[in-house]
N, C-alpha and C positions, 0 to 999 in steps of 0.2 A: 748154506743159507742163501737164498736168492732174493735180493731186495732190488727191485727195479723201480726207476722213476715212475710215479704214477700208480704204483702198486697199492691197492686199497685193502688188501687182505692181510690179516695178521699172519706173519711168517712163521713157519716151523723153524725153530732156532733154540739156542741155549740162552736163557734169560738169567739175569742177575739183579738182585735188589740189595742195596747197601743202606742200612738204617731201618731198624724195626721198632721205632718209637710209637707214639699214640697214632700216627698216620701210617707209617710204613708197615706196621704189623698187619692191620687189616687190608692194606693195599696189596701186600704180597700174597695174602690168602686168596683174595679175589682174582689176582692174576693167575695164580696157580690153578684155580678151579676152572679157568677158561682157556688154558693153554692148548694149542693145536696138538693133535696126536703126533708123538715123536719129539716134542719139545721137552726141555728140562728147566728146572729153576734151581738157582743157587742163591743162598742168602748169606749176608755178612753183617754181623752185629757185635760191638765190643762189649756190651753188657751180657755176661754169661747167663744170668738168670732170665733175661728177656729171650735170649736165643733158645735156651732150654724150654721155656714156656711155649715158644713158637713151634718148635719141633714136636713137642708133646701134644699140642692142641690142633695142629694142622693136618688135615687129611690129604694124602697124596705123597709122592716121592719128592723129598727136598734134600738137596745137597747143601753142605755148609762150607763156606769159604773162609780160610784162615785169615785173610787180609784182602784188601781191594785188589792188589796185584794178581792174586790167584783168581779172583772173579773175572778180571779183564783177560787173563790168559785162557780161561775156559768158557767164557760167555761171548755171545754176539751182540746182545742188546742188554745195556746196563742202566738200571734206574737208581738214582741216588735221592734219598729223602732224609735230610740232616738238619739239625737245629740252626746252625749259624754259618756265616761265610768262612770263618776260620776252620770249621770242620770240613767243609767242602774242599777247601784248599788242601788240607791235610790228606784227604781221601784221594784227591786227584794227583797231587804233586809231590807227596813224600817220595824222596829219591830211592828209598829201599822197598817200601810196601805199597806205594800209591798206584792208582790205576795206570798212570802214564809211564810207570817203570816196567810195564809188561812188554814182552816181545811182540813184534808186529804180526808174525805168523802168517803173513800173506793174506790177511783178510781185514775187511773194514768193520769196525764195531760202531754201534750207535749209542751215544751217551745221552740219556734223558734225565736232566737235572731238575728235580721237582721241588727242591728246597726253596723257601722264601728267604732270599739273601739280597744283598745290595747289588745293583746293576753293574758297577765296575768289577766286582769280584766275578760275576757270571761271565762278563765279556773277557776277562782275563783267562778264565778256564776255557772258554771257547778258543781263544788264540793258542793256548797251551795244547789243546787237543789237536788243532790244525798242525801245529809245529811238530807234534809227536809222530804224525803220520798214521796214527792208530785208528782213525775214523772221523765221525762227525758228531757235533754237539748241538743240543738245543735246550734252552731254558724253558721249562714247562711247569711253572708253579700251579698250585691247586687251591681251591676254595671249597669249603663244605665241612671242615673240621672232622673230628673223629667219628661223629655220627654219620656224615656223608661217606667217610672212608669205609666204615663197616657196611653200609648199605650199597656201596658202589654207585653213589650218586654224585660224586665229586664233579666240579667244574674245572677243566684244564685250560689254562691260558698260555698259549704257545707263541714263542718268538723264534724266528729263524727262516731259512729259505723255504719257499713253498713246497718244493719236491720233498724235502726232508720231513716237513710237518705232515705231508700226506702219508708218509710211511709210518710216522709216529702215531697218528690218530687211532687206527684200529688197535694198536697196542695199549694205549692208555685208556681207551674206552672200555676195556675189560674191568676197569677200576672206577669209572665214572659215567655220568649221564650226558654231559655237555662238553663240547670242545670248541674253542675259539682260536682261530689263526689271528693273532693280534698284530702281526707285522714282522719286521725284521728283528735281528738280534737284540735282546733286552726288552723288547716290547711286551712280552708276557709278564715279566717281572714288574714293569712300570704299571701295567694294568692291575696286577695283583695288589701292589702297594696303594694305588688310588682306591681300589675297592675296600681295602682294609681301613684306609683313612675314613672313608664314608661310614663303614660299619662301626668304627670306633666312636664316631659322632653319634650315630643312631643308638649305640648301646649306652653311651653316657647320658644322652637325652632321655632314654627310657628309664634309666636308673634315677635320674633327677625327678622325672614326672611321677613315677611310682612312689618314690619317697615323699614327694610333696602331697600326693593324694592321701597316703596313709596318715601323714601328720595332720591333714585336714579332717581326718575322721572318716574318709571314704572307704568303702569295701574294696580291697585290691582286685578281687575277681571281677567285680562290676566295672571298676575303672578300666581294667585291662580289656574287658569286653567292648566297652565304648571306644577305646583307642583303636582296637583291632577292627572295628567296623567303621572307623572314621579316618581322617586324614593323617593322624599320628602314627598309623600302623607301619611296621617294618618287620623284617625277619626277626630282629631282636625282641620286639614286643610280642610277636606272635609265637615263634618257635623257641625262643630263648629268653623269655621274660625272667629277670633276675630275682623275682619274688617267688619263693618256694611254693609249689602247689598250683601254679597257674599254667605253665607249659609243661606237658608230660615229659618231654625230652630235654628240658632245660638242665644245665649243670647245677642250677640252684638246688635241685632236688637231691643232689649228692654232695652238697656243701662245696660246690664248685671244684671238686676233684676231677682230674683229667682235663681234657679239652686243650685249648690254645693258651699255653702258659702266659701269664700277664707280662712277664719280663720279655718274652719274645714279641708280644703285642707292642710293647713300648718300642722295641727295635724297629718294627715295621712302620709304626707311626713316624719315627724319626726319618726313616728312609723316604717316606712320602713327603714329609716337610722338606727334606733335602731336594727332592724333585722340584718342589715349589721354588726354592732358592735358586736352583740352577736355571730355571726357565723364567724367573722373574714374575711368578704367579702370586697374586694376593690370596692368602689363606687366612682370613681373619679369625677363624675358630681354632687355628692350630696351636697357638700358645697355651691357652687354657686347657685344651684337650690333652696335649702332651704332658703339661705339668701335673694334671690330675692323675693320669695313668702312671707317671713316674712316681708320684707320691704313694699311690696305692700299691705299686709294685714293691715298695719298701715297708709297707705296713704288715705287721705280723698276721693280720687277718686275711691277707691276700697273697703273701709270698708262696710261690710254688703252685698257685691255683689258677683255674681258668680265668681269662681276662674279664669275664663278666662279674667276677668277684669285686670289681670296682664298685659295685652296688654297696657292698659292706662298708667300704670307705666313705662313699657319698652319704649313706644313711647313718653312718656311725653306729653300726650294730655288730654284734659278735656272730 
């Protein structure tokens, strides 16, 4: 594998993806479909049913890694897409099966960490990779949800050295449509958390507005049409309106199954509020926002569902 500074081409290499959840599953499929000739893909997933589903449904040659260590020993470029910081730590740092327990083998790997986790954990993993001598690390979280992952229209927010991000860009763009160099280490995650904070505000506002309109006797489709042609419009009102039947691709049309789990959403909102505390930033909407999502995440109507199920909690409907 030849990876030179400033190289803007996707390299012929052995690729690995760890984590085949709602995001990682379609991301891996899109990556595989666009690999350069001579490249390979290895996947690693602890849920056997998910792994079996992936290998059965995915066109192309796929290798299966028994654990992260095996992936690191056989792959040059490794992408991780995991739910929480504790999972990322386990995948990287487990002394027996972790990525960093692999042999150096005289080559440099690139670790592309796409999970949405707290900044301190990401920086800790970066230092651990550097100390291991196995390669280089960049935090590159994504936005766009499962719909964007399936359509390969994700937005990647990267943080790290410019030369490393230049190498990473053509790789992740097989799975997305937009790439931002957000700055140094941790900058991508900070950007992601701030974006999710704003998205949470827009979603909650949309849920409140739609519920208010319905209770006033307004036709929800007409109300949504006015909002989306006026100053109240947002991605959540246009593409993910929480009222069933308004947005074709909205999770509301499948009873909020799949998507960005509301409990994970709460975690990211807390991270964003933590950035506010650390920087002394006034976030006047944060208290009510987090409390509402926290309460909804514990409500039986929302548990395990997409974060936009907060509408059920706000509207008090089944």
